[in-house]
NUFIZA-666962 format. One record per atom (N, C-alpha, C, O): residue in three letters; chain; atom name; z, x, y. Coordinates in steps of 0.001 Angstrom, whole numbers, plus 500000, padded with zeros to 6 digits. Layout:
<sites>
   code   unit   site       c3       c1       c2
    ALA      A     CA        Z        X        Y
...
</sites>
This chain:
<sites>
   code   unit   site       c3       c1       c2
    MET      A      N   500000   500836   498829
    MET      A     CA   500000   500000   500000
    MET      A      C   500000   500889   501246
    MET      A      O   500724   501883   501309
    SER      A      N   499186   500525   502228
    SER      A     CA   499132   501267   503489
    SER      A      C   500404   501054   504291
    SER      A      O   501021   499990   504233
    GLN      A      N   500789   502088   505045
    GLN      A     CA   501944   501970   505926
    GLN      A      C   501463   501988   507370
    GLN      A      O   500484   502654   507707
    TYR      A      N   502167   501247   508212
    TYR      A     CA   501792   501112   509614
    TYR      A      C   503001   501429   510482
    TYR      A      O   503962   500661   510539
    PHE      A      N   502938   502570   511156
    PHE      A     CA   504023   502971   512040
    PHE      A      C   503549   502879   513479
    PHE      A      O   502352   502959   513753
    GLY      A      N   504476   502713   514384
    GLY      A     CA   504142   502581   515799
    GLY      A      C   504071   501118   516209
    GLY      A      O   504395   500220   515432
    LYS      A      N   503642   500900   517438
    LYS      A     CA   503540   499548   517986
    LYS      A      C   502094   499076   517938
    LYS      A      O   501154   499847   518134
    TYR      A      N   501949   497783   517669
    TYR      A     CA   500629   497155   517620
    TYR      A      C   500634   495930   518525
    TYR      A      O   501639   495230   518641
    ARG      A      N   499493   495686   519164
    ARG      A     CA   499359   494498   520005
    ARG      A      C   499217   493268   519124
    ARG      A      O   498462   493262   518151
    GLY      A      N   499961   492224   519486
    GLY      A     CA   499883   490971   518754
    GLY      A      C   499892   489793   519701
    GLY      A      O   500106   489945   520904
    LYS      A      N   499657   488620   519147
    LYS      A     CA   499681   487380   519916
    LYS      A      C   500437   486343   519102
    LYS      A      O   500187   486180   517908
    VAL      A      N   501374   485632   519758
    VAL      A     CA   502192   484626   519086
    VAL      A      C   501311   483462   518641
    VAL      A      O   500568   482891   519439
    THR      A      N   501403   483118   517353
    THR      A     CA   500661   481967   516827
    THR      A      C   501588   480799   516510
    THR      A      O   501153   479648   516500
    LEU      A      N   502865   481087   516251
    LEU      A     CA   503845   480043   515954
    LEU      A      C   505223   480552   516365
    LEU      A      O   505595   481679   516041
    ASN      A      N   505982   479715   517083
    ASN      A     CA   507307   480156   517530
    ASN      A      C   508422   479181   517148
    ASN      A      O   509513   479238   517716
    LEU      A      N   508161   478304   516207
    LEU      A     CA   509161   477346   515733
    LEU      A      C   509699   477809   514384
    LEU      A      O   509229   477366   513336
    ASP      A      N   510671   478688   514416
    ASP      A     CA   511253   479282   513212
    ASP      A      C   512093   478238   512471
    ASP      A      O   513079   477747   513020
    PRO      A      N   511719   477890   511229
    PRO      A     CA   512494   476886   510495
    PRO      A      C   513922   477337   510181
    PRO      A      O   514786   476503   509909
    ASN      A      N   514178   478642   510217
    ASN      A     CA   515528   479159   509957
    ASN      A      C   516320   479422   511239
    ASN      A      O   517471   479854   511180
    ASN      A      N   515703   479161   512401
    ASN      A     CA   516373   479351   513699
    ASN      A      C   516980   480742   513856
    ASN      A      O   518145   480890   514223
    MET      A      N   516163   481762   513568
    MET      A     CA   516614   483153   513673
    MET      A      C   515888   483914   514781
    MET      A      O   516071   485123   514921
    GLY      A      N   515062   483215   515571
    GLY      A     CA   514308   483889   516621
    GLY      A      C   513026   484534   516132
    GLY      A      O   512409   485319   516852
    ARG      A      N   512621   484210   514909
    ARG      A     CA   511398   484798   514358
    ARG      A      C   510172   484081   514928
    ARG      A      O   510247   482934   515368
    ILE      A      N   509055   484786   514906
    ILE      A     CA   507771   484211   515304
    ILE      A      C   506713   484659   514303
    ILE      A      O   506904   485629   513568
    GLN      A      N   505612   483948   514286
    GLN      A     CA   504446   484418   513542
    GLN      A      C   503429   484899   514567
    GLN      A      O   503248   484286   515619
    VAL      A      N   502773   485998   514247
    VAL      A     CA   501840   486612   515185
    VAL      A      C   500558   487027   514487
    VAL      A      O   500524   487260   513279
    SER      A      N   499507   487112   515287
    SER      A     CA   498282   487731   514787
    SER      A      C   498292   489175   515291
    SER      A      O   498610   489435   516451
    VAL      A      N   497946   490093   514418
    VAL      A     CA   497863   491519   514755
    VAL      A      C   496510   491999   514234
    VAL      A      O   496431   492544   513133
    PRO      A      N   495444   491802   515016
    PRO      A     CA   494097   492105   514533
    PRO      A      C   493905   493531   514028
    PRO      A      O   493135   493744   513091
    ALA      A      N   494584   494516   514623
    ALA      A     CA   494408   495908   514201
    ALA      A      C   494911   496150   512783
    ALA      A      O   494497   497111   512134
    VAL      A      N   495810   495279   512294
    VAL      A     CA   496375   495453   510959
    VAL      A      C   495867   494393   509992
    VAL      A      O   495514   494704   508855
    PHE      A      N   495830   493130   510446
    PHE      A     CA   495535   492018   509541
    PHE      A      C   494204   491312   509804
    PHE      A      O   493873   490356   509103
    GLY      A      N   493443   491758   510790
    GLY      A     CA   492224   491023   511132
    GLY      A      C   492599   489650   511676
    GLY      A      O   493395   489548   512609
    ASP      A      N   492029   488591   511096
    ASP      A     CA   492288   487229   511569
    ASP      A      C   493484   486563   510895
    ASP      A      O   493782   485407   511197
    ILE      A      N   494166   487246   510005
    ILE      A     CA   495281   486656   509257
    ILE      A      C   496567   486753   510081
    ILE      A      O   496804   487757   510753
    THR      A      N   497396   485705   510026
    THR      A     CA   498689   485684   510708
    THR      A      C   499731   486378   509839
    THR      A      O   499658   486320   508612
    THR      A      N   500698   487033   510472
    THR      A     CA   501745   487757   509744
    THR      A      C   502730   486806   509075
    THR      A      O   502742   485603   509338
    ASN      A      N   503559   487384   508199
    ASN      A     CA   504769   486701   507755
    ASN      A      C   505629   486501   508997
    ASN      A      O   505250   486928   510088
    TRP      A      N   506777   485859   508845
    TRP      A     CA   507680   485691   509980
    TRP      A      C   508146   487059   510465
    TRP      A      O   508679   487853   509690
    ALA      A      N   507941   487326   511746
    ALA      A     CA   508357   488594   512350
    ALA      A      C   509773   488443   512896
    ALA      A      O   510045   487563   513713
    MET      A      N   510666   489306   512437
    MET      A     CA   512050   489300   512917
    MET      A      C   512088   489797   514360
    MET      A      O   511277   490640   514743
    PRO      A      N   513022   489282   515164
    PRO      A     CA   513130   489782   516533
    PRO      A      C   513939   491076   516597
    PRO      A      O   514839   491295   515787
    SER      A      N   513616   491910   517547
    SER      A     CA   514445   493060   517890
    SER      A      C   514952   492770   519295
    SER      A      O   514196   492874   520261
    VAL      A      N   516218   492410   519417
    VAL      A     CA   516766   491992   520708
    VAL      A      C   517832   492975   521172
    VAL      A      O   518388   493709   520355
    PRO      A      N   518129   493003   522481
    PRO      A     CA   519106   493969   522978
    PRO      A      C   520545   493650   522625
    PRO      A      O   521421   494506   522754
    TYR      A      N   520805   492407   522172
    TYR      A     CA   522189   492019   521927
    TYR      A      C   522194   490807   521013
    TYR      A      O   521559   489800   521322
    ALA      A      N   522910   490888   519877
    ALA      A     CA   522994   489762   518944
    ALA      A      C   524241   489894   518090
    ALA      A      O   524672   491002   517770
    GLY      A      N   524812   488768   517727
    GLY      A     CA   525979   488733   516864
    GLY      A      C   526272   487292   516483
    GLY      A      O   525498   486392   516807
    MET      A      N   527369   487074   515807
    MET      A     CA   527749   485738   515370
    MET      A      C   527970   484823   516579
    MET      A      O   528922   485023   517335
    GLN      A      N   527120   483843   516766
    GLN      A     CA   527216   482856   517844
    GLN      A      C   527194   483470   519242
    GLN      A      O   527818   482931   520157
    ASN      A      N   526481   484600   519428
    ASN      A     CA   526335   485190   520752
    ASN      A      C   525081   486035   520786
    ASN      A      O   524517   486364   519743
    GLY      A      N   524648   486383   521970
    GLY      A     CA   523516   487279   522102
    GLY      A      C   522478   486803   523088
    GLY      A      O   522643   485786   523762
    PHE      A      N   521412   487558   523155
    PHE      A     CA   520281   487285   524038
    PHE      A      C   519222   486566   523214
    PHE      A      O   518730   487115   522228
    TYR      A      N   518868   485350   523604
    TYR      A     CA   517913   484547   522837
    TYR      A      C   516792   484098   523764
    TYR      A      O   517011   483255   524634
    ALA      A      N   515617   484639   523592
    ALA      A     CA   514443   484263   524379
    ALA      A      C   513228   484404   523468
    ALA      A      O   512908   485501   523010
    ILE      A      N   512556   483287   523212
    ILE      A     CA   511415   483277   522299
    ILE      A      C   510135   483110   523112
    ILE      A      O   510038   482180   523913
    PRO      A      N   509154   483987   522925
    PRO      A     CA   507919   483864   523699
    PRO      A      C   507104   482644   523275
    PRO      A      O   507073   482294   522095
    PRO      A      N   506446   481998   524240
    PRO      A     CA   505600   480847   523921
    PRO      A      C   504387   481252   523080
    PRO      A      O   503999   482420   523048
    VAL      A      N   503807   480278   522410
    VAL      A     CA   502565   480494   521659
    VAL      A      C   501517   481057   522622
    VAL      A      O   501445   480642   523779
    ASP      A      N   500723   481984   522148
    ASP      A     CA   499675   482701   522886
    ASP      A      C   500203   483828   523771
    ASP      A      O   499420   484460   524481
    SER      A      N   501515   484097   523747
    SER      A     CA   502056   485235   524494
    SER      A      C   501672   486534   523798
    SER      A      O   501520   486578   522577
    ASN      A      N   501517   487586   524588
    ASN      A     CA   501253   488919   524049
    ASN      A      C   502570   489559   523634
    ASN      A      O   503529   489560   524405
    VAL      A      N   502623   490103   522419
    VAL      A     CA   503841   490746   521919
    VAL      A      C   503513   492096   521282
    VAL      A      O   502402   492333   520808
    TRP      A      N   504516   492965   521290
    TRP      A     CA   504428   494228   520572
    TRP      A      C   505024   494020   519189
    TRP      A      O   506090   493420   519049
    VAL      A      N   504339   494515   518175
    VAL      A     CA   504767   494330   516788
    VAL      A      C   504885   495689   516105
    VAL      A      O   504023   496555   516257
    GLU      A      N   505962   495858   515355
    GLU      A     CA   506159   497031   514505
    GLU      A      C   506410   496529   513094
    GLU      A      O   506530   495325   512869
    PHE      A      N   506490   497444   512150
    PHE      A     CA   506704   497061   510756
    PHE      A      C   507853   497884   510185
    PHE      A      O   507836   499114   510242
    GLU      A      N   508848   497199   509637
    GLU      A     CA   510035   497864   509103
    GLU      A      C   509632   498853   508013
    GLU      A      O   509038   498471   507005
    GLY      A      N   509960   500116   508224
    GLY      A     CA   509600   501158   507270
    GLY      A      C   508099   501298   507087
    GLY      A      O   507645   501859   506090
    GLY      A      N   507320   500791   508044
    GLY      A     CA   505861   500837   507951
    GLY      A      C   505266   499763   507061
    GLY      A      O   504048   499716   506889
    ASP      A      N   506106   498889   506485
    ASP      A     CA   505672   497858   505529
    ASP      A      C   505112   496637   506259
    ASP      A      O   505855   495955   506964
    PRO      A      N   503820   496348   506107
    PRO      A     CA   503217   495213   506808
    PRO      A      C   503771   493856   506377
    PRO      A      O   503539   492857   507056
    ASP      A      N   504498   493804   505262
    ASP      A     CA   505135   492554   504840
    ASP      A      C   506442   492286   505593
    ASP      A      O   507047   491227   505425
    HIS      A      N   506879   493240   506419
    HIS      A     CA   508133   493097   507162
    HIS      A      C   507903   493371   508654
    HIS      A      O   508339   494396   509176
    PRO      A      N   507209   492440   509337
    PRO      A     CA   506939   492644   510765
    PRO      A      C   508180   492408   511627
    PRO      A      O   509075   491644   511266
    ILE      A      N   508206   493077   512758
    ILE      A     CA   509272   492945   513754
    ILE      A      C   508591   492802   515108
    ILE      A      O   507742   493620   515462
    TRP      A      N   508955   491768   515872
    TRP      A     CA   508434   491712   517244
    TRP      A      C   509464   492366   518150
    TRP      A      O   510636   491990   518163
    THR      A      N   509000   493355   518908
    THR      A     CA   509919   494206   519659
    THR      A      C   509896   493970   521153
    THR      A      O   510685   494569   521885
    GLY      A      N   509022   493124   521614
    GLY      A     CA   508940   492847   523043
    GLY      A      C   507629   492173   523376
    GLY      A      O   506821   491874   522497
    CYS      A      N   507434   491943   524643
    CYS      A     CA   506232   491261   525127
    CYS      A      C   505570   492110   526201
    CYS      A      O   506157   493070   526701
    PHE      A      N   504348   491749   526547
    PHE      A     CA   503663   492388   527671
    PHE      A      C   502750   491372   528334
    PHE      A      O   502321   490401   527711
    TRP      A      N   502458   491613   529619
    TRP      A     CA   501592   490711   530375
    TRP      A      C   500162   491194   530352
    TRP      A      O   499891   492394   530324
    GLY      A      N   499249   490235   530365
    GLY      A     CA   497851   490523   530617
    GLY      A      C   497627   490486   532125
    GLY      A      O   498548   490183   532883
    ILE      A      N   496427   490787   532556
    ILE      A     CA   496092   490756   533980
    ILE      A      C   496318   489347   534523
    ILE      A      O   495856   488366   533940
    GLY      A      N   497033   489256   535645
    GLY      A     CA   497287   487979   536304
    GLY      A      C   498392   487144   535681
    GLY      A      O   498578   485994   536079
    GLU      A      N   499135   487682   534713
    GLU      A     CA   500172   486900   534034
    GLU      A      C   501596   487159   534541
    GLU      A      O   502515   486431   534166
    VAL      A      N   501795   488163   535371
    VAL      A     CA   503138   488444   535884
    VAL      A      C   503569   487272   536769
    VAL      A      O   502782   486819   537600
    PRO      A      N   504811   486766   536610
    PRO      A     CA   505264   485645   537440
    PRO      A      C   505136   485952   538933
    PRO      A      O   505510   487036   539382
    THR      A      N   504611   485006   539689
    THR      A     CA   504363   485180   541119
    THR      A      C   505621   485589   541874
    THR      A      O   505562   486455   542746
    MET      A      N   506756   484978   541551
    MET      A     CA   508002   485312   542252
    MET      A      C   508410   486765   542027
    MET      A      O   509056   487361   542889
    ALA      A      N   508049   487340   540898
    ALA      A     CA   508375   488744   540644
    ALA      A      C   507593   489648   541586
    ALA      A      O   508067   490717   541968
    LEU      A      N   506400   489215   541956
    LEU      A     CA   505552   490010   542836
    LEU      A      C   505878   489790   544309
    LEU      A      O   505432   490558   545162
    ALA      A      N   506654   488743   544619
    ALA      A     CA   506994   488435   546009
    ALA      A      C   507967   489455   546594
    ALA      A      O   508012   489636   547810
    THR      A      N   508739   490118   545748
    THR      A     CA   509679   491146   546198
    THR      A      C   509002   492504   546073
    THR      A      O   508462   492825   545014
    PRO      A      N   509021   493312   547140
    PRO      A     CA   508390   494635   547053
    PRO      A      C   508953   495456   545890
    PRO      A      O   510150   495404   545606
    ALA      A      N   508096   496197   545236
    ALA      A     CA   508495   496982   544058
    ALA      A      C   509595   497982   544378
    ALA      A      O   510376   498339   543495
    ALA      A      N   509673   498442   545623
    ALA      A     CA   510687   499430   545999
    ALA      A      C   512092   498830   546040
    ALA      A      O   513078   499565   546068
    ILE      A      N   512188   497504   546043
    ILE      A     CA   513496   496839   546076
    ILE      A      C   513827   496359   544672
    ILE      A      O   513044   495641   544050
    ASP      A      N   514992   496761   544177
    ASP      A     CA   515392   496370   542826
    ASP      A      C   515547   494860   542732
    ASP      A      O   516197   494237   543571
    HIS      A      N   514943   494283   541705
    HIS      A     CA   515083   492852   541464
    HIS      A      C   514809   492545   539999
    HIS      A      O   514095   493275   539311
    ILE      A      N   515394   491447   539545
    ILE      A     CA   515213   490984   538168
    ILE      A      C   514848   489511   538237
    ILE      A      O   515485   488744   538959
    LEU      A      N   513839   489118   537500
    LEU      A     CA   513418   487722   537473
    LEU      A      C   513345   487248   536032
    LEU      A      O   512730   487899   535188
    LEU      A      N   513971   486115   535752
    LEU      A     CA   513814   485413   534480
    LEU      A      C   513164   484090   534829
    LEU      A      O   513703   483334   535638
    GLN      A      N   512018   483793   534237
    GLN      A     CA   511306   482563   534565
    GLN      A      C   510717   481945   533315
    GLN      A      O   510119   482639   532492
    THR      A      N   510888   480628   533171
    THR      A     CA   510326   479901   532037
    THR      A      C   508886   479512   532344
    THR      A      O   508467   479566   533501
    PRO      A      N   508120   479121   531326
    PRO      A     CA   506743   478684   531582
    PRO      A      C   506656   477480   532525
    PRO      A      O   505636   477297   533189
    GLN      A      N   507710   476655   532596
    GLN      A     CA   507704   475489   533487
    GLN      A      C   508302   475793   534864
    GLN      A      O   508578   474871   535631
    GLN      A      N   508502   477070   535182
    GLN      A     CA   508913   477549   536502
    GLN      A      C   510398   477404   536833
    GLN      A      O   510758   477494   538007
    THR      A      N   511264   477186   535862
    THR      A     CA   512697   477299   536115
    THR      A      C   512985   478791   536192
    THR      A      O   512554   479553   535326
    LEU      A      N   513726   479220   537243
    LEU      A     CA   513885   480666   537381
    LEU      A      C   515265   481078   537855
    LEU      A      O   515999   480314   538482
    LEU      A      N   515584   482318   537528
    LEU      A     CA   516769   483008   538016
    LEU      A      C   516275   484321   538606
    LEU      A      O   515676   485139   537907
    LEU      A      N   516530   484520   539901
    LEU      A     CA   516106   485734   540588
    LEU      A      C   517336   486455   541111
    LEU      A      O   518164   485861   541803
    LEU      A      N   517455   487727   540783
    LEU      A     CA   518506   488597   541301
    LEU      A      C   517804   489674   542113
    LEU      A      O   516985   490418   541573
    SER      A      N   518113   489768   543406
    SER      A     CA   517392   490697   544264
    SER      A      C   518343   491470   545164
    SER      A      O   519291   490904   545710
    ASP      A      N   518087   492766   545316
    ASP      A     CA   518859   493605   546221
    ASP      A      C   518279   493605   547634
    ASP      A      O   518744   494364   548484
    MET      A      N   517277   492771   547901
    MET      A     CA   516701   492682   549237
    MET      A      C   517791   492184   550194
    MET      A      O   518493   491224   549879
    PRO      A      N   517936   492823   551348
    PRO      A     CA   518982   492395   552281
    PRO      A      C   518634   491075   552977
    PRO      A      O   517478   490652   553011
    GLY      A      N   519672   490442   553527
    GLY      A     CA   519464   489237   554331
    GLY      A      C   519184   487992   553528
    GLY      A      O   519566   487902   552361
    PRO      A      N   518517   487024   554146
    PRO      A     CA   518348   485709   553526
    PRO      A      C   517405   485676   552325
    PRO      A      O   517440   484717   551555
    THR      A      N   516576   486683   552144
    THR      A     CA   515633   486660   551022
    THR      A      C   516171   487351   549780
    THR      A      O   515539   487299   548725
    GLY      A      N   517332   488001   549886
    GLY      A     CA   517928   488671   548736
    GLY      A      C   518980   487824   548073
    GLY      A      O   519084   486628   548344
    GLY      A      N   519765   488433   547202
    GLY      A     CA   520855   487737   546538
    GLY      A      C   520447   487119   545219
    GLY      A      O   519687   487702   544446
    ILE      A      N   520975   485908   544972
    ILE      A     CA   520745   485208   543709
    ILE      A      C   520111   483859   544000
    ILE      A      O   520587   483117   544859
    VAL      A      N   519042   483541   543288
    VAL      A     CA   518394   482233   543410
    VAL      A      C   518262   481645   542017
    VAL      A      O   517760   482296   541100
    LEU      A      N   518716   480413   541867
    LEU      A     CA   518544   479646   540636
    LEU      A      C   517797   478388   541037
    LEU      A      O   518294   477613   541854
    SER      A      N   516603   478167   540476
    SER      A     CA   515824   476998   540891
    SER      A      C   515088   476366   539720
    SER      A      O   514844   476998   538692
    THR      A      N   514742   475088   539913
    THR      A     CA   513997   474335   538909
    THR      A      C   512615   474010   539448
    THR      A      O   512363   474136   540646
    ALA      A      N   511727   473594   538570
    ALA      A     CA   510372   473236   538978
    ALA      A      C   510369   472036   539917
    ALA      A      O   509448   471894   540721
    SER      A      N   511372   471172   539835
    SER      A     CA   511427   469976   540685
    SER      A      C   511919   470278   542096
    SER      A      O   511907   469392   542950
    GLY      A      N   512349   471508   542357
    GLY      A     CA   512764   471890   543699
    GLY      A      C   514258   472045   543894
    GLY      A      O   514683   472495   544958
    ALA      A      N   515074   471691   542914
    ALA      A     CA   516517   471910   543029
    ALA      A      C   516777   473414   543051
    ALA      A      O   516167   474170   542295
    LYS      A      N   517705   473846   543942
    LYS      A     CA   517902   475288   544088
    LYS      A      C   519317   475601   544558
    LYS      A      O   519888   474888   545384
    ILE      A      N   519868   476678   544018
    ILE      A     CA   521122   477255   544498
    ILE      A      C   520806   478681   544936
    ILE      A      O   520233   479460   544175
    THR      A      N   521185   479016   546169
    THR      A     CA   520935   480347   546709
    THR      A      C   522259   480951   547163
    THR      A      O   523031   480312   547878
    ILE      A      N   522512   482183   546743
    ILE      A     CA   523697   482925   547167
    ILE      A      C   523196   484252   547724
    ILE      A      O   522577   485037   547005
    ASN      A      N   523466   484504   549019
    ASN      A     CA   523008   485757   549616
    ASN      A      C   523956   486193   550727
    ASN      A      O   525022   485603   550902
    ASP      A      N   523570   487228   551482
    ASP      A     CA   524410   487767   552547
    ASP      A      C   524668   486755   553658
    ASP      A      O   525658   486877   554381
    ILE      A      N   523807   485772   553804
    ILE      A     CA   523940   484772   554861
    ILE      A      C   524946   483695   554478
    ILE      A      O   525693   483215   555331
    GLY      A      N   524974   483309   553191
    GLY      A     CA   525881   482272   552726
    GLY      A      C   525450   481714   551384
    GLY      A      O   524802   482389   550584
    ILE      A      N   525829   480452   551156
    ILE      A     CA   525500   479766   549908
    ILE      A      C   524843   478438   550257
    ILE      A      O   525333   477703   551116
    THR      A      N   523730   478131   549589
    THR      A     CA   523032   476868   549813
    THR      A      C   522815   476178   548479
    THR      A      O   522373   476791   547508
    ILE      A      N   523137   474882   548451
    ILE      A     CA   522853   474042   547288
    ILE      A      C   521910   472952   547769
    ILE      A      O   522256   472181   548664
    ASP      A      N   520729   472884   547185
    ASP      A     CA   519689   471949   547615
    ASP      A      C   519173   471213   546388
    ASP      A      O   518732   471847   545430
    ASN      A      N   519221   469881   546401
    ASN      A     CA   518764   469138   545223
    ASN      A      C   517252   468927   545202
    ASN      A      O   516730   468335   544257
    GLY      A      N   516542   469397   546223
    GLY      A     CA   515090   469269   546262
    GLY      A      C   514608   467873   546603
    GLY      A      O   513406   467608   546586
    LYS      A      N   515539   466973   546913
    LYS      A     CA   515182   465593   547228
    LYS      A      C   515797   465152   548557
    LYS      A      O   515899   463958   548838
    GLY      A      N   516202   466126   549366
    GLY      A     CA   516726   465804   550685
    GLY      A      C   518199   466070   550891
    GLY      A      O   518642   466116   552039
    ALA      A      N   518977   466247   549848
    ALA      A     CA   520403   466540   549997
    ALA      A      C   520624   468050   549947
    ALA      A      O   520111   468742   549069
    LYS      A      N   521404   468543   550917
    LYS      A     CA   521629   469988   550985
    LYS      A      C   523033   470274   551512
    LYS      A      O   523496   469641   552461
    ILE      A      N   523700   471235   550881
    ILE      A     CA   525000   471724   551336
    ILE      A      C   524828   473206   551649
    ILE      A      O   524319   473973   550832
    GLU      A      N   525268   473599   552863
    GLU      A     CA   525154   474994   553271
    GLU      A      C   526523   475524   553677
    GLU      A      O   527239   474891   554452
    LEU      A      N   526875   476684   553151
    LEU      A     CA   528104   477368   553532
    LEU      A      C   527697   478655   554229
    LEU      A      O   527227   479595   553587
    THR      A      N   527880   478698   555554
    THR      A     CA   527495   479859   556342
    THR      A      C   528696   480271   557178
    THR      A      O   529150   479507   558030
    GLY      A      N   529212   481467   556943
    GLY      A     CA   530426   481893   557642
    GLY      A      C   531536   480884   557385
    GLY      A      O   531772   480515   556235
    PRO      A      N   532230   480425   558443
    PRO      A     CA   533315   479460   558250
    PRO      A      C   532844   477999   558281
    PRO      A      O   533672   477089   558278
    THR      A      N   531533   477765   558309
    THR      A     CA   530996   476413   558471
    THR      A      C   530424   475864   557174
    THR      A      O   529724   476559   556438
    VAL      A      N   530742   474593   556911
    VAL      A     CA   530145   473856   555800
    VAL      A      C   529296   472752   556411
    VAL      A      O   529803   471923   557167
    SER      A      N   528008   472735   556087
    SER      A     CA   527103   471703   556604
    SER      A      C   526556   470898   555448
    SER      A      O   526181   471445   554411
    ILE      A      N   526515   469587   555640
    ILE      A     CA   525923   468703   554640
    ILE      A      C   524718   468028   555278
    ILE      A      O   524839   467381   556319
    ASN      A      N   523570   468178   554659
    ASN      A     CA   522305   467633   555165
    ASN      A      C   522060   468059   556609
    ASN      A      O   521836   467229   557491
    GLY      A      N   522108   469354   556825
    GLY      A     CA   521856   469913   558148
    GLY      A      C   522956   469556   559117
    GLY      A      O   524124   469857   558874
    SER      A      N   522594   468911   560222
    SER      A     CA   523591   468563   561238
    SER      A      C   524204   467181   561014
    SER      A      O   524996   466728   561840
    ALA      A      N   523859   466500   559919
    ALA      A     CA   524408   465165   559659
    ALA      A      C   525928   465203   559546
    ALA      A      O   526607   464264   559962
    PHE      A      N   526467   466291   558982
    PHE      A     CA   527919   466429   558850
    PHE      A      C   528234   467915   558777
    PHE      A      O   527706   468626   557922
    ALA      A      N   529090   468378   559667
    ALA      A     CA   529457   469793   559672
    ALA      A      C   530957   469942   559861
    ALA      A      O   531564   469225   560656
    VAL      A      N   531551   470875   559129
    VAL      A     CA   532971   471184   559240
    VAL      A      C   533089   472666   559559
    VAL      A      O   532492   473508   558889
    THR      A      N   533871   472973   560596
    THR      A     CA   534079   474388   560925
    THR      A      C   535548   474726   560896
    THR      A      O   535924   475871   561147
</sites>
């Protein structure tokens, strides 16, 4: 049997693991041609009994695949990569020279951590419907995306702008 060491480009074909272990099935043309792999085990940065990092790539995502001991019957997905134009837009909104981390789902729910100073930095948690919580050097804002907003700036609490303010 041939052995395959190193990383190979793959594409997710199925991400609904019947054993709920974070496994995916992938196509790896360089190794299998048009055939899909057995279930590929995840290689994650942190895992244990009822804890860990759990993020499964959507179908058609690009993934890196390795094989345990070089055995093609034991695939491991070790990470993902973007194709041209696939990087989340919000990740590109912050200059590369400023440290930032973005976690974003395919439906645009996101968590942004940014070291950018002022109102554009800090922590942003938002949903596709427009609900957002922002924590930064200026203050804290909770916005439901439907017209209700609470702002904490310095010693002032404002509800719906100037509709109600406490200082």
